[in-house]
C-alpha positions in Angstrom: 0.0 0.0 0.0 1.3 3.4 -1.0 1.7 5.7 2.1 0.1 9.2 1.7 0.9 11.8 4.3 0.2 15.4 4.9 -2.9 17.6 4.8 -6.4 16.4 3.6 -9.2 18.0 1.7 -13.0 17.2 1.8 -14.2 14.8 -0.8 -17.6 13.6 0.5 -20.2 15.2 2.7 -21.8 13.6 5.7 -25.1 13.1 3.7 -23.2 11.3 0.9 -21.5 9.0 3.4 -24.8 8.1 5.0 -26.3 7.5 1.7 -23.4 5.2 0.8 -23.7 3.3 4.0 -27.5 2.7 3.5 -26.8 1.5 0.0 -24.3 -1.1 1.3 -26.9 -2.4 3.8 -29.8 -2.5 1.4 -27.8 -4.1 -1.5 -26.4 -6.9 0.7 -29.8 -7.7 2.3 -31.4 -7.7 -1.2 -28.8 -10.0 -2.6 -29.0 -12.3 0.5 -32.8 -12.6 0.3 -33.2 -12.4 -3.5 -30.8 -15.2 -4.7 -32.5 -17.9 -2.7 -35.8 -16.9 -4.3 -34.3 -17.2 -7.8 -32.7 -20.6 -7.1 -35.4 -21.9 -4.7 -35.0 -25.4 -6.1 -31.4 -25.8 -4.9 -30.5 -27.2 -1.4 -28.5 -24.1 -0.3 -31.4 -21.8 -1.2 -33.9 -24.0 0.8 -31.6 -23.8 3.8 -31.4 -20.0 3.7 -35.1 -19.6 3.3 -35.7 -21.9 6.3 -33.1 -19.9 8.2 -35.1 -16.7 7.6 -38.4 -18.2 8.7 -39.9 -19.4 5.4 -40.6 -17.9 2.0 -43.2 -15.4 3.1 -40.9 -13.8 5.7 -38.1 -13.9 3.1 -40.2 -12.0 0.7 -41.2 -9.5 3.4 -37.6 -8.7 4.2 -36.7 -8.5 0.5 -39.5 -6.0 -0.2 -38.8 -3.9 2.8 -35.3 -3.3 1.8 -36.4 -2.8 -1.8 -38.6 0.1 -0.6 -35.5 1.5 1.2 -33.5 1.3 -2.0 -36.2 3.0 -4.0 -36.4 5.8 -1.4 -32.6 6.2 -1.5 -32.8 6.5 -5.3 -35.5 9.2 -5.1 -33.5 11.1 -2.4 -30.4 10.9 -4.6 -32.2 12.3 -7.6 -33.5 15.2 -5.4 -30.0 15.9 -4.1 -28.5 15.9 -7.5 -31.2 18.3 -8.8 -30.7 20.6 -5.8 -26.9 20.6 -6.3 -27.3 21.5 -9.9 -29.7 24.3 -9.1 -27.3 25.7 -6.5 -24.3 25.3 -8.9 -22.4 22.7 -6.9 -20.6 19.8 -8.6 -22.2 20.6 -11.9 -21.4 17.8 -14.4 -19.0 16.0 -12.0 -20.4 12.6 -12.9 -21.2 13.4 -16.6 -19.6 11.1 -19.1 -17.8 12.9 -22.0 -15.2 12.3 -24.6 -12.5 13.2 -22.1 -13.4 10.0 -20.2 -12.8 8.0 -23.3 -9.4 9.6 -23.8 -8.7 9.1 -20.1 -9.5 5.4 -20.5 -7.1 5.0 -23.5 -4.4 7.1 -21.8 -4.7 5.0 -18.6 -4.4 1.8 -20.6 -1.3 3.1 -22.3 0.2 4.1 -19.0 -0.5 0.7 -17.5 1.1 -0.9 -20.6 4.2 1.1 -20.1 3.8 3.2 -23.3 3.2 6.5 -21.4 5.3 7.7 -18.6 2.6 9.7 -16.8 -1.0 9.0 -15.9 -3.8 11.2 -17.5 -4.9 14.1 -15.4 -8.3 13.1 -14.1 -10.9 15.4 -12.6 -12.9 15.0 -9.5 -14.0 11.5 -10.6 -12.2 9.3 -13.1 -13.7 7.1 -15.8 -13.8 4.0 -13.5 -15.8 5.9 -10.8 -18.2 7.4 -13.4 -18.9 4.0 -15.1 -19.5 2.4 -11.8 -21.8 5.2 -10.7 -23.9 5.0 -13.8 -24.0 1.2 -13.5 -25.6 1.6 -10.0 -28.1 4.2 -11.4 -29.0 1.9 -14.3 -29.2 -1.2 -12.2 -31.3 0.5 -9.5 -33.8 1.7 -12.1 -34.1 -1.7 -13.7 -34.4 -3.6 -10.4 -37.0 -1.1 -9.1 -39.2 -1.2 -12.2 -39.1 -5.0 -12.6 -39.5 -5.6 -8.9 -42.7 -3.4 -8.8 -44.1 -5.3 -11.8 -43.6 -8.6 -10.0 -45.0 -7.2 -6.8 -48.2 -5.8 -8.4 -48.7 -7.9 -11.5 -52.5 -7.4 -11.5 -52.2 -3.6 -11.8 -49.8 -4.0 -14.7 -52.0 -6.4 -16.5 -54.8 -4.0 -16.5 -52.9 -1.5 -18.6 -50.1 -3.4 -20.3 -49.9 -6.9 -21.8 -49.5 -9.6 -19.3 -46.4 -10.9 -21.0 -44.4 -8.2 -19.3 -44.7 -10.0 -16.0 -42.5 -13.1 -16.9 -40.2 -10.8 -18.9 -39.8 -8.6 -15.8 -39.0 -11.8 -13.7 -36.2 -12.7 -16.2 -34.8 -9.2 -16.3 -34.9 -8.8 -12.5 -32.9 -12.0 -11.9 -30.4 -11.3 -14.7 -29.8 -7.8 -13.5 -29.3 -9.0 -9.9 -26.6 -11.5 -11.0 -24.9 -8.8 -13.1 -25.0 -6.3 -10.1 -23.5 -8.9 -7.7 -20.7 -9.8 -10.1 -20.0 -6.2 -10.8 -19.6 -5.4 -7.1 -17.4 -8.4 -6.5 -15.2 -8.1 -9.6 -15.2 -4.3 -10.1 -16.1 -2.4 -7.0 -14.2 -4.6 -4.5 -11.0 -4.1 -6.5 -11.3 -0.3 -6.9 -12.4 0.2 -3.3 -10.5 -2.5 -1.4 -8.0 -4.6 -3.3 -6.2 -2.0 -5.4 -2.6 -1.8 -4.3 -2.7 2.0 -3.7 -5.6 1.8 -1.1 -5.5 -1.8 0.2 -7.2 -2.9 2.4 -9.8 -0.2 2.1 -10.4 3.3 0.7 -10.8 5.5 3.8 -12.3 8.5 1.8 -15.9 7.2 1.9 -15.8 6.7 5.7 -13.8 9.8 6.7 -15.1 12.1 3.9 -11.6 13.4 3.2 -8.8 12.5 0.9 -5.1 13.2 1.3 -3.8 16.0 -0.9 -0.8 13.9 -2.0 -3.2 11.2 -3.2 -5.4 13.8 -4.8 -2.5 15.1 -6.8 -1.5 11.6 -7.7 -4.9 10.2 -8.8 -6.9 13.4 -9.7 -4.3 15.9 -11.0 -6.9 18.0 -12.8 -9.1 18.3 -9.6 -6.0 19.2 -7.6 -5.1 22.0 -10.1 -8.6 23.3 -9.9 -8.5 23.4 -6.1 -5.1 25.2 -6.2 -6.5 27.8 -8.6 -9.5 28.3 -6.3 -7.3 28.8 -3.3 -8.7 25.8 -1.4 -5.4 23.8 -1.5 -1.9 25.2 -1.2 0.3 24.3 -4.1 3.1 21.9 -3.6 6.4 23.4 -2.6 9.3 21.4 -3.9 12.5 22.1 -2.0 15.5 22.7 -4.2 18.5 20.5 -3.5 21.2 22.1 -1.5 24.3 23.0 -3.5 27.3 20.7 -2.9 29.7 21.8 -0.3 33.2 22.8 -1.5 36.0 20.4 -0.8 37.8 21.0 2.5 41.0 23.0 2.4 44.2 21.1 3.1 45.6 21.7 6.5 48.9 23.7 6.6 51.9 21.6 7.3 53.6 22.2 10.7 56.9 24.0 10.5 59.9 21.7 10.5 62.8 22.5 12.8 66.0 20.8 11.6 68.9 20.7 14.0 71.8 23.0 13.1 75.2 21.3 12.9 77.7 22.4 15.6 80.1 23.8 13.1 77.4 26.2 11.8 76.4 27.4 15.3 77.7 30.8 16.2 77.8 32.1 19.7 77.1 35.8 19.9 79.8 37.8 21.6 79.1 38.7 25.2 79.0 42.3 25.9 80.2 43.9 29.1 77.8 45.9 31.0 78.0 49.6 30.4 80.1 51.5 32.9 78.4 53.7 35.3 79.1 57.4 35.6 82.6 58.0 37.0 83.7 54.4 36.5 86.4 53.5 34.0 85.3 51.3 31.3 86.6 47.8 31.8 88.6 46.6 28.9 88.0 43.0 28.4 90.1 41.1 25.9 88.4 40.2 22.8 87.5 36.5 22.6 89.5 36.3 19.4 92.7 37.9 21.0 94.4 35.7 23.6 95.9 37.7 26.6 99.7 38.1 26.6 101.4 35.9 29.2 103.0 37.9 32.0 106.8 38.5 31.9 109.0 36.3 34.1 111.4 38.1 36.4 115.0 37.7 35.5 117.3 35.8 37.9 119.8 38.5 38.3 117.5 41.0 39.8 
């Protein structure tokens, strides 16, 4: 797992996180109670139905959470319309040609052809495709589920052949949704190496700025221009230090041979006033020997 450190920025509101949590609960309960009804003739489905108290109670639980899912869908539509009217996140989940180019560029990056990833906006192509898959799947499941729940009302207005067709479409879309969650959503939200074992953004509502710059470079640039995120400050490398100066060699004192040594002449102290200057023989002139007295004297 890649480690991201530093400041964070808000990515999801509290209402969006609650909505996501309720979607997790309703989807899992619907899958757990719906698959046994589709494969009621298998031993494992019979055991699950008996565990939940019989087929009638299983249907009651399934329909209760189906109503919860429909209410979530209606709330989400209202929230999106309100956000568009207020000018918030306008077109953040809209699919455009830029997403197709982002998909091709990301494939080239993963194949090693490109050196850098494409600059994605607030949501990349994977998140947009998954979002619209949830919207499409919820609409199909809600419409076909209501047809199977109230077949008599439908038969009064539309041909009755729509009832078995809705049953087939409901079961097929359920299998497709479960496989998409296991193979697509689990990888992007849990098993991807960058975020393993779980993406914390949906639970904390915040994303690290370093990760935002790495995965959503266009959104990071937009936030920097808006003044909501401080730009990255890269420290310049320090200049190399100059090589150390060589230490000065200590002075060498070689002994002087005795023949070259010169002893400075000693000087007599200066005579005081009234005293005769003492005449000392020069060290170079030897004193004359005294005269010996003659024997005849």
